[in-house]
C-alpha positions in Angstrom: -0.2 0.0 0.0 2.6 2.1 1.1 3.9 1.7 -2.4 1.5 2.7 -4.1 1.2 6.0 -2.9 4.6 6.5 -3.0 4.0 5.9 -7.1 0.8 8.1 -7.0 3.3 10.8 -5.4 6.0 11.0 -7.9 3.0 11.0 -10.8 1.6 13.7 -9.0 4.8 15.5 -8.9 5.4 14.7 -12.7 2.3 16.3 -13.9 3.3 19.5 -11.8 6.4 19.5 -12.9 4.9 19.5 -16.7 2.6 22.3 -16.0 5.1 24.3 -14.9 7.2 23.4 -18.1 4.4 24.7 -20.0 3.8 27.8 -17.7 7.4 28.6 -18.2 7.7 28.2 -21.8 4.1 30.2 -22.4 6.1 32.9 -20.3 9.1 32.5 -22.5 7.2 33.4 -25.9 5.3 36.2 -24.3 8.6 37.5 -23.4 9.3 37.0 -26.8 6.6 38.7 -28.2 7.0 41.5 -26.2 10.3 42.3 -27.0 9.7 41.9 -30.5 7.2 44.6 -30.7 8.8 46.4 -28.9 11.9 46.6 -31.0 9.6 46.9 -33.9 11.4 49.5 -36.4 9.0 51.6 -38.6 12.0 53.3 -40.4 15.7 52.9 -41.1 18.0 55.9 -40.6 19.4 57.7 -44.5 18.3 58.4 -47.5 17.9 56.9 -51.2 20.0 57.7 -53.8 18.2 57.5 -57.2 21.1 57.9 -59.0 22.8 54.3 -57.5 19.1 53.2 -56.7 20.2 52.2 -53.0 19.0 53.1 -49.7 22.2 54.5 -47.5 21.8 53.6 -44.5 24.5 55.6 -41.5 23.1 53.2 -38.8 26.2 50.2 -38.3 23.1 47.7 -36.9 22.1 47.7 -40.4 23.8 46.9 -43.7 24.5 50.4 -45.3 24.2 50.0 -49.3 20.7 48.4 -49.8 20.1 47.5 -53.5 17.0 48.0 -55.3 18.3 46.7 -58.2 14.9 48.6 -60.0 12.5 47.1 -58.0 10.0 48.9 -56.1 11.5 46.9 -52.5 14.8 45.8 -51.1 15.8 43.3 -48.6 18.4 44.2 -46.0 20.0 42.9 -43.1 20.4 43.3 -39.2 23.4 42.7 -38.3 25.3 41.9 -34.9 28.5 43.5 -33.6 30.9 41.7 -35.1 28.8 41.9 -38.5 27.3 38.4 -38.8 23.8 38.5 -40.2 20.9 38.3 -37.7 18.1 38.7 -39.7 16.2 39.9 -43.1 14.0 42.5 -43.6 12.2 44.1 -46.2 12.1 48.4 -47.0 10.4 50.6 -49.9 12.4 53.7 -51.4 11.1 55.4 -48.6 12.8 54.0 -45.8 10.0 52.5 -44.3 10.5 48.7 -43.3 7.6 46.7 -45.0 9.3 43.3 -43.0 10.9 43.3 -39.7 14.6 41.9 -40.2 13.7 38.4 -38.1 13.8 36.4 -41.0 16.1 33.9 -42.5 14.6 35.1 -46.3 12.7 37.6 -48.3 11.5 37.0 -51.4 10.6 39.8 -53.9 8.7 38.3 -57.1 8.6 41.2 -59.4 5.1 39.4 -60.8 3.5 40.1 -56.9 4.3 43.6 -55.4 1.8 43.5 -52.8 2.8 40.2 -50.9 6.1 38.9 -50.3 7.5 35.0 -49.3 9.2 35.0 -46.2 11.2 32.1 -44.7 12.7 31.1 -41.6 15.4 29.0 -40.4 13.7 25.8 -40.2 12.3 26.3 -44.2 9.6 27.2 -43.6 7.5 29.8 -45.6 4.6 32.4 -44.6 3.7 36.1 -46.1 3.7 39.5 -45.4 1.8 41.8 -47.5 3.5 45.8 -48.6 1.4 47.1 -45.3 3.5 45.3 -43.5 1.2 43.0 -41.6 2.7 39.3 -41.7 -0.8 37.2 -42.9 0.4 34.4 -42.5 3.3 32.8 -40.4 6.3 30.7 -41.8 4.8 27.6 -41.7 4.6 26.3 -45.2 6.8 24.0 -47.4 6.7 25.9 -50.3 4.3 28.5 -51.9 3.4 29.1 -55.5 3.7 32.9 -55.9 4.7 34.6 -59.2 5.7 32.2 -61.9 4.4 29.2 -60.3 0.8 30.5 -60.0 -2.2 29.6 -62.2 -3.8 33.0 -64.0 -7.0 31.8 -62.4 -5.4 31.9 -58.7 -4.3 35.4 -60.1 -7.5 36.4 -60.9 -9.6 34.9 -58.0 -7.0 35.8 -55.1 -6.0 33.0 -53.7 -2.3 31.0 -53.2 -1.6 27.4 -53.6 0.7 26.3 -51.0 2.2 23.1 -49.9 2.8 21.7 -46.3 3.8 17.7 -45.4 3.9 17.1 -49.2 -0.2 18.2 -49.8 -1.6 21.4 -51.5 -4.1 23.7 -50.2 -5.4 27.4 -50.8 -5.3 30.5 -48.6 -6.4 33.8 -49.6 -4.5 37.3 -49.3 -5.6 37.5 -45.7 -3.5 34.6 -45.2 -6.7 32.6 -44.2 -7.5 29.0 -45.3 -9.5 28.6 -48.2 -8.9 24.7 -48.7 -6.7 22.9 -45.9 -3.1 21.7 -47.2 -4.0 17.8 -47.3 -4.6 16.9 -51.5 -2.0 15.8 -53.5 -2.1 18.5 -55.8 -5.1 21.0 -56.9 -6.3 22.8 -60.1 -8.9 25.2 -60.3 -11.6 25.1 -63.0 -13.0 28.1 -62.7 -15.3 29.9 -60.3 -15.8 28.0 -57.2 -14.1 24.6 -58.6 -11.1 23.1 -58.2 -9.5 19.4 -59.3 -8.1 17.3 -56.6 -5.8 14.6 -56.9 -6.0 11.3 -55.4 -3.3 8.3 -55.9 -4.6 4.4 -55.7 -2.6 1.1 -56.0 -2.3 -0.8 -59.5 -0.7 -3.5 -58.1 0.8 -5.4 -54.6 4.5 -4.1 -55.8 3.3 -0.4 -54.7 2.4 0.9 -58.0 -0.2 4.1 -57.9 -2.0 5.8 -60.7 -3.6 9.5 -60.1 -7.0 10.2 -60.9 -8.8 13.6 -60.0 -11.4 14.6 -59.2 -14.0 18.0 -58.7 -15.1 19.5 -55.8 -16.1 23.1 -54.8 -14.4 25.4 -52.4 -16.4 24.3 -49.4 -14.6 20.6 -50.3 -18.1 19.3 -51.4 -17.2 16.3 -53.6 -19.2 17.6 -57.4 -17.2 14.4 -59.1 -15.8 11.4 -57.7 -11.6 10.9 -58.8 -12.4 9.2 -62.0 -10.7 11.4 -64.3 -7.0 11.1 -66.1 -6.4 14.6 -66.1 -7.5 18.0 -64.6 -8.9 21.2 -67.1 -10.2 24.4 -67.2 -14.0 25.5 -67.8 -14.2 27.2 -71.6 -18.0 29.4 -71.5 -18.7 26.9 -68.4 -17.9 23.7 -70.4 -14.6 21.3 -70.3 -14.0 18.0 -71.7 -12.7 15.7 -69.1 -11.0 11.4 -69.7 -12.5 9.1 -67.2 -9.3 7.7 -66.4 -9.1 4.2 -68.0 -8.5 0.6 -65.9 -5.1 -0.1 -65.5 -3.6 -3.7 -65.5 0.0 -5.4 -65.3 1.6 -7.7 -67.8 5.1 -9.3 -66.9 5.6 -6.4 -64.2 4.5 -3.9 -66.2 2.0 -1.3 -65.6 -0.9 0.0 -68.5 -3.7 2.0 -68.7 -6.6 1.5 -71.0 -8.0 4.7 -73.2 -10.8 5.9 -71.3 -14.2 7.8 -72.3 -14.3 11.2 -72.9 -16.7 13.4 -71.3 -18.1 17.2 -71.3 -18.9 18.6 -67.9 -20.7 21.9 -66.8 -20.1 24.0 -64.1 -23.6 23.1 -63.1 -22.5 19.5 -62.7 -23.8 17.8 -65.6 -22.0 15.4 -67.3 -22.5 14.3 -70.7 -20.8 11.0 -72.5 -18.9 12.6 -75.9 
């Protein structure tokens, strides 16, 4: 009986220790947030040199010649006393700090002058807008900006992201449109998107991919039966149902599928 009481007492101490650790970690996180807010930089010292297209900065805490390279924005470095880089930030030609120098990387894309990709030391990426708001903390493995963006994505104001090998969409406020839980996604038009699923074809682990159709609420309109994605044109699109697959002498083959006309209201007609 005494040993049972001792075990209970040790478990109680362990639980209290875990709670104290959590409280201490929370204190540290809140402290970091307060310090980050207190140390927030609004304006870099110096002036813009139009002839050389650089920001000339006299403060040794940052690099002193910040090049814009014919762009609207420029990345700059925060430095320690030995000149080692502590973080990367972003400014405009007025010296206004758009992204705080707390990141490991900041990407300026000439096609996207209102939103910027920022990265941390764990190679995770997020977004900062031109007002200096971090709309998405670094959390994604890849963000499809610039040339990687679909024209429909640009038109609809949404951005494809990748996390743990799965794809999703966020909007320009950083809000989740479709969670990153699909092998791949391709916009069709309006509020319709095609999603990719994989299917095993044999016991050796070979897989085939097929595409289905859903709306932005993830309501499935058509199951994953199509061989490839495509976009609506004038309210319709031709899609081919994936054929059956079979294995012969270790090789996997697919039989041809049938073509259908898919309409934006969900109807399908065999061609």
